[in-house]
N, C-alpha and C positions, 0 to 999 in steps of 0.2 A: 694459642688461644685454647681454652678449654673446651670440652664437648658440650657442655650447656650453652655457652656463648657461640659456638659453632652453629649448633641446631637453630638457635635463636636468629643469628644472622642470615641463615638459609631460609627460614621461615619468613623473615622479613622480606627477602628478596624475592620469593614466590608470590607474596601478597602484594607487591608493588605493582601499580598500573604498567602495562606494556605500551611503550611508546611506539606506534606504527609510523612510518615515514611515507611520505607522498612516494608516488609511483608515476613514472614517465614511461608511455609507451608510444613508440613511433611519434615522438615529439608532443604528444599530448600529455598534459601533467593532470594525474587525478589526486586531489587532496586526501589525506589520511582520513579525514571525516568531513561531514556536511550535515546541515539540517534540513528535515522535512516536517512540516506540520508540528512543530515545536519538540520533535524528537532528533536527537544527535544520532547520526548513522554513522558506523564505521566502513571504511573500505575493506571489502572482504577481498577483493581481487581485481585484477585488471589484466587485459590482454588484447590479442590483436586478431581480427577476423580476416583471414586470407581466402582467396577463392583462386584455384589454380596457383598462379604466382602473384596475383595481384593482392596489394592491402586494400582493403574495403573500408574498415572502420576499426577503431579502437573502442574498447568496451570497459566499464568499472561497474561492479556490483556493489552496491551500499546496503548494510543491514543494521539493525539495532544491536546485534551481537555477531562475533564472527563465526563461521560455519563452515565446516570441512566436507560436507556432502551435499548433493542435491537434495535429499530426502530432509535434511536439517534446514537447508534454505526455505524449502516450499512449507515446512511445518511451523516455522518460526512466525510468531504473531508480530503486528505491529507495521509500521511504515518500511518501505523498501524503495529502492532506486535502481534501475538500469541506466547507465549514462553512456551514450554512444558520441563517438565524434568521427563524422566522415572524413575519410583519407583521399577520397577520389570522388568525381561526379558520378551519379547514380540516377537512372530515372527512377522516379517516385513509384510509378506503377509496378515496376520491377521489384522494387525494394519491398512494397506492401505484398507482392505475390510470394516473394522468399519469405516473409514473416508468416503469411498463411500457410505456405506449405510446411515450415518449420512447425507451426502449431498442429496440423493435420499429422505430421511424422510421429510427433510425441504424445498424443492424447487420444484416448480411445473414442468409439463413434459416439457414445452417450454424452460425453463432455463436448464434442464437436457440435452435437446438435443443440445443446443448450446455449453454447457462447456463440452460435452462429450470427446473431445480430451484431454480437460486440465485433467479430472479425469484420462484417461489413462496414461497420462504423469505423474502425481502424483503417480499412481500405480507402474509405471516403477522405478520410483525414489526410493520408499520403497523397491521395490522388489530387488534391487541391494545390500541391506543391510542385507538380511537375517534374521538376529536378532537384535533387539534393547535391550540393556542391561541396567540395573539400573544404573542411572546417566547419561546417554546419554542424550543431550540437542538436541532438535529441536526448530529452529526459522522459523516461516512462516511469511514473511513480505509482506506489499503491499508499493511498492514504486511507487507513480505517475510517468507515463511516461516510466516505466521499466516493470512493472506487478508484479506478485506474485514470491517470491524468497523463495526457501526452503534451510535451511541450517541444515544439520545434523552433530552433533559433531564439530561445527564451520566451516564445509566446505561447501561451496556453491555447489548446486546439479544442475549442468547443468545451461542451459539458463533459464531467468525468463519466467513464463507462462503469455502470454500477454493478454489473454482473460479477458477484465475488469469485467466480471460477476463472474469470478471464484471465486475471493477473498470473495465478501459476501456470495457466495454459501457455501463457506468452513466454514466461521464465524458463520453460520446458524448451524453447527454441534453442537456448544454449545450454541448459542442465539436463535435458532429458535423456532418454537412452539412446537417441539417434541425434545428437547435437549438430548445429550449423558447422561446428569447428570443434573437435575433440581437444586440440591443445588450448582454444579459448575457453572451454568449459574447465579444464585442469587450472588454468590462469585465474578464472573467476572464482573458483574454490580455493584460491591461495595456495596452490601446490605449486612447489619450485619447478621450474623448467617447462611450466606450462604456457 
């Protein structure tokens, strides 16, 4: 192969779309892509949330385009989804409290003050469920122009939470400087061994 053909073939390979594969985490399959509000979202990464030695849930992060850092994820415009699949039964109040603590640990006081009503609303949503059982699915979506939408077991939970700062604050539970699980953070950012 002459040099011109070699470089042409290499350029074509580099320009070809990358095929991402589905990912399975603790028996939970995350498709390589999903659609949300008419936007195709790619699976950025998926991993396992453990607490002590217990597997709590599997999580997958879907974005309009792949991102390798928390800053890139948070700055990226457009729809987003964090998809959770429970791996054990959890008291819904405890689950909501853990979310609230994760938000508190990863956001400044001014942000927390602005999103306090949204946090209370999220707590009420989870309180209505009492228990989350193994296999229950939770999707937390950001839909531009609508807000944060929470679905539990496929059912929309009330009206969207409209505060625009709430979704990034929520994502920091997993992607912030004090994440719920450091290996899960790495996995959601698509890093090998995460």
